[in-house]
N, C-alpha and C positions, 0 to 999 in steps of 0.2 A: 035903411038897412035894403042893399036889391035883389031883386025877384032875379031868382032861379034861376030861369033864362037869361039876364044878364050875366048872374054870375059865372053859369058854365061859357058864355061868348069871350066873357073875361081869360079865363083858364086856359082855353083853347088858345083865342090869342098869344095869351101868355109863352103857349106849348110852342105856335108855332114859330115864335120872334125865338124862343131859347133855338130852336131844331136852327132856324136859320142864324145866326150866329154861329152854332157849332159847328154847320156846315160853311163857311166861314173860314171857322179860325182849321179845319180841315185839307181845304185847300189847297194851304200853304204849302203842303210837304209835296204835292203835288204840278206836274208842268202846267201854267195856264191855258182858260178854255170858258164858255160861257158862264156865266154865272149860271148857278143851279136853284132849283126854288125848293123851301120843303118839300118833304115827303116825294113828290113827283121828278126831282132834280132837273134833265136837261129832256126828259120827255116830252114835256110841250114841245120846248124848240124841234124836234127830228120828227113832230106830228105822230108819235107815239112809235117808228119805225124807223133803222138804223137803214138810210141808202148813202149807195158811194155817194152821188148830188153833193149830201148836206155833209157829208162829212168833206167831202174836199174844197165847199167852200168856205167852210168852218177853215181850215190849213188854210185858207189865202189870209183868214184873220190872225189866228193865234200859231202859226207856225206848224213844222213839218211833224212835230206830237204834240195833243195838246191833251186836255182831259175833257172826257163827260164823265156824266152820273148819273146812271140807268136805276133811276129808284135812287136810294141811299147807298151804291156801291157806284165807288170811281172806275171809269176805266180810259186808258192810255190809246190812245187813238195814233196809227202811224198811219204818215203821211208821206208820198213821195217814193223813190225807187232808193235812192241811197238811205234815207231813214229804215225803210226795211226791209230791205238786204241788213245794216247792218245789226238790226233787231237781229231776224231769224236765221242770219247765215251766223255773221259775227258772234253771236250771243246766244246762240241753237239749241243749245245745253240749258242753259239758267233761262229758256221761255219756251220748255220742252212739259211744262203740263198744262192741265184743263182744268178750267173753277167749272167746281161742282156746283152751275146753276143751279135752279129748283124744276128748273124745263129740264138738262141737259137729266140729271138726277133721276127725275122718277120714268127716264124713255129708258135710262142705262142700268141705274143702277149702280154705277163707276164698275162694269162690265167692257169686254168687248174694246176695241180701239180707238174707236170716234171720239168717245167721250169721255174715257176715263186715262189715269193719269198713275204718276209712279212705277212701282217694279208690276203690276199690273198689267200699264197700257205696257213696258217695252217686251213683255214677255207674248204676249199677245201680238205684237207686231211685227216682233221678229221672225213668231211661230206661221203667220200670214206671209213672209218675203219669200220665206223657206218654201212653205206650199205654194204659191205660186210658180215660183223657178222646177219644185219636181216635177208639178202642174206641166210643164213645159217655155213656162216663159222664158223670155231669148231666145227658146228653141226652135226647130221646124213642130214639134206635136201640137201645139199650144193653136200655133199659127196656122195650121192648115184648119184648124177649126174655126176659126175665122175666116178663112179662104173659102169653105163650107157653107157658113152662113150669107158671107157677102157672093156666095151662087148662088146662095136662093134667096135672095134679096134682090140682084137684079131679073132671077126667073120672075118672080112677083111683077114687078113693074113691066115685062116683057109682055104678059100676061093682059096688063088692060091696052096693050094696043094704041096709046098714045092717048086714052081718054082722060080725061082730070079726076085730079084723087084727090086726097088731103094723106099725102106721105106719113104722117107719124106713126101713123098704126102698125107701120112693113117695118120701120124703123126701132121703134122699140119692140118689137116682139123681135126683129137679130139681132142684134142689141144685148136687151136682155139676157136670150140665148146662150150668150156667149159667158155671162159669168155663173147662169143656171148650173152649165157643165160644169163649169169649177166649182161650184159650190155644192150642186146637190147630185152632177153628175150626171144626168137628161136635160133635155131641150123641150118645150111647150108646145104643142099643134097650135099656129093661129086662133083655133074656134076655141081651146081652151077655158072653163071658166073662169077656174081659180087661180090661173094664168090673171088673165083680167080685174081679178078681184085685186091680187094680189101689187098691181100697178099701179090702179086708184089707192091702195094704204097708203103705197110710197108718196105715190106723188101726195095726196092728205096730208100726212108728215111733211115731205121737203114745203108746201108752201105756204099752211101758217105755223112752221117753227119759227119763222122770224117776221111774220105778223103782228100787229098792234096787240092782241089775244094774251100772244105769248108774251111779248114782253110785257105786260101786266101780271102774267104768272109769273116771270119772276121776279121782281117790282110787289107784289103781295097777293103769296102763293099762301100763307094762312085766310085770305079771303076766296080767289082765284079757284083754287081747291075743290071748293063745296058749291062755286055758279056754276050754270048751264052755260056752254056759248062752245065757239069751233077750237077753244083750243082741246075741250075735251076731247075730238075729234082724232087730234094727235095722238094720246092715250091710246083711246078706241083701236085707230088701224093700226098702232107698234106692238098691241096686243096678240091680233088678227097675224103680222108676220112673222111673232114670235111662236103662235102655236103652229103656224103651218111648217117655218123649224123643228118644232120638239115632234109634228107629225115624219120629218122629213128623216129625222133619226130615229124612230122608235122604227122606219121603215124597214133602213137602215142595219142595225141591230137584230131586226128579223130573218134578212140574206146570209149574215154574218159578213164577216171580217172576212175580207179576202183578199188572196194572195198578196197584190198590188196594187197598193190605196191607190182607188178612182178620181175621188176629190175632195174638199175639205173635209166635210165631214168624215169618212178615210182615213183621216190623216190624223184625225184632232181625234175620234174616239182612240187610237191604237198610240197618242199622246197623252192620254189618259190613262191609260191601262200602262205603260212605262212610268208613268211618275206619281202616281198612286202612294206610294210611299214616302214622298217627299212634303215635307212639312213648308218648304219654301215656295210651292206648286201653287199657279194658280188656275190648272188645268182641269176644270170642271163645265161640268155638262153645262151649268147659264151659261157662264164665258163661251161654249162654243156656239149658242143660239145666237149670242148678240155679234157674236165675231159675223155668225151668218147673217145674218138682218145689214149689217153693214157691210158685206160682203154685197151685198144685193143690191140693197139700195143706190151706194155709192156707185159699182159698177154698173148700173143702171140708164139713174140720171145725168151725169153730168156726161156722159156718151153720146146717149139719145138727144139731148139735148143739142149741144156743137152740133150734127148731122143736120140738125132741122133748120139750125142758124146757116150750117154750108152751103146749103139747097136755097134757101133764101137770098142768101148773097150772091148765089150764081144766078139768080133769076135777077137783081139788082143790078150787077154785073153781065152782062153778057158777052162781051169782048172778052174779061179774064179768062169764064166761062171756055172759048173759043180757042184761046190762048190754052191753055189748062190742057183740052181737050188734041189740039196739034203736039204739044210736047209728049202727049204717053203714046200717041200713034206713030210717031218719027225715035221714039225710045224704047217702048214695048211692040207695039202690033200688035192684031188683035184679038190675039190666042194666045200667049203669054201668062200663064200662071203671076197674079202681082205678088211679088214678094214685100217685106217690110223695105229689107237691104234697097229696095231701085229708088228707095228716097231719094240714095245718092248722088243715081242717073236725072234725078228730077228734081231738078234745084229750083225751075218755077213754084214748080204742081207745091213743094214741098214748101215753098215760100208761101203760097198761097194759104196752105190750109191753116198757118202761122197766124198770118194775118186774119184767117178767123176766128181764128182762139183769140188771138187778142183784141178786135173787135166786139164779139161777144160775151166776152167780158163775164161769163156768166156765173163763176163768183167771185163777183166785186168785192165783198165784204168778207172775211177771210172768216173763221171760228176763232171764237174768243180763246187766248189764250192765257196763260200762270204763271209766272215767273216761281220759278222751286229754290232759287237765293237771290240775296242784292247783288242787283249791276247796276250799268250804267249806259243811258241812251241817250244820243245826242247831247251829250253834256247833262243829264239831267239822272240826279241817284234816285233810281227806282229798288222800292223794296221790297223783299219776301214776299208772294201773297198778294202781289197786285195783276190788274186785270188790264190784257196787250189785245187790241187791236186791229191787223194788218188791215189795211184800204187799198188792199191790190189793186184794184179800178186807178187808183194812185200813180202805181208805177207802172203797169198798161197804157196808158194814156199820158202820161208826161215827157209835156214841151222841151226836158233837156235828152231826152233819149229818143226822139220820135221826129222826122220830119214833120209828118204833116198830122198829127197825132188823130184828129177828131174824124180824118178818112179815112178809106178802105185801101192800101197800097203794099201788094206785096214788095213794092219793093224795100221795103223798111227792112226785110230778111234776106237783103240780093247786094252784096256788091259791087263793084262798079264793073268786071268783069263778068256779073251773072252769076258769078258763083252762090248758092246759099251759106247765109251766116247768122247765126245764133243773135238773140243781143240778151244783156246782163236785167235788162226791165222787163224779159218777159218772164213774167212768175204767174201762167195760170194756177197751175199747180201748186201754188203756195214754194216754201225755200224750205230748208233744213232739219231739224230732227223730226218735223210734223209736217212733210211735204207729202203729198197725196199718195199712200200706200201701192195703189194702180197706176201711176204716171205709165210705167211702160206699157201696159196691158190697155190703156187711152189711146196712147201714141199708136200703136199697133194698129187697135181697130179704126179710129177717124181716118189713118191713110187708107187700107185696105178697102173700108167699104167707099170712102169718097171718092177714088182712083178706079173702081171697080165699075161704079157707077155712070161714072159721065166718058169711062171709053166705052162702053156703053149704050149711052144717050145723053139726048140736050137734053138740061130741065128747061122748061117754058110757061109762060104765063097763058092759060085759058082763054080761049078768045073771049073778047071783049076787054078782058080785065087788065091794065093801064096801071094802077098802082101798084106797089109791094109797100105794107104797113111792117114799118124797121123797129117799131117802136117796141120796146120788151113789157113782157109780162111780172112782176115782182113777186119772188117766191126768194127758197134757198137759195136755188140761181132763177138765172133772167134768158125767162123765156119769152120767144116768140110765141103772135099771134098765131091759130089757125089757118093754114094755108094751102092752098091750091097749087098742085103744076100738072107739067103733061108731060111726061118720060118718052120722047120722041128717039126713034133708033135713029144711031149715028147713019 
């Protein structure tokens, strides 16, 4: 008779083999991909982190659409401009779902707009877009707020008198104050301790939500929720952000409803009151809290990160910075207030901003989507409930659409006559029904902040510094390493 340890070993091996065979049978229903291992799937192949380079390499082997197994769940990956556009635009309605992964569910409980799906997502997204328009998106009122923050941004650098400093705190403060005015109706001072706590909490979520620890949590939630580790910081930081939003809501309630709503919370509270008797309404305080967290987090992180890359690229390419400044001086002069509409008269500057977005590639792997009905992608039948991951960087660097995909080249967005032209492979905000809700706000901010600073200053490396580190730090968005600049008056 076999000893108990040997019996357990035989049993364990039998279960592994059975699981492996089941995986191989299940794989036949999906596009091809690397062979998954029992329990962990392809996590070992990926180094337990989804990175765009790995996905592009796998795409070279398995094609424009292939399957990865995250633990025991299959994820269909899209590579290249045409595969991504076909899925996200041509089949936008079918791919409008968001999977309820354990980490996403723990964060949002299906509320808000980023991690929700179905009826809740449709109502919250529609409300978010309407509120942005009501608060002045696309009109002079919200643009005036951005111009004021940009002026404050420029004044801060004027006080440095060309001395070396890290521009990141100033960028974060100015950009975050735009979305803070939208959500809360007020801005923060530079020294506000609670503001710095909010930014730190947001950074914790952004940096750790795509980490190996978060992937392990999604693969083994029954185990990981009881274990200590960096993944627990995500949920602690999320709780802090939600608690801050709750306090803002209570403050708004204490002040009473204004005659004209001034911010997202005002509009949301009015919406709750109007639809209190509608059983189909999803408007409640929990959704208001989540929508506030979603707006503040996404509205701060993406634009600040892109601007950090923008000034880093100007340090790397001083000749391009000089060309931008020549165009700004020739078209706008020194005193005119910069408007978003001015981009139409500044084709080279507009092209440089777009090329910064393309090369910085801050959201290289879009958030996972879920098919809400059966569909067909690139000749493969995709059943309802399948997980879809668009590798956006594979479109931004697709050699079929960019002349020099790995080089910083504003000419990618200029025709032979020097006029600005957009490109279908330019998808930094994703596409389709799930396209970034704040895309237009981000575009306006990037243009006004970037042009405001470069019209007033030339950004230079500190004395003695010769090299510019262009390697990214991997998190939910690709961030540059900390760096120093000298803002020298033009």
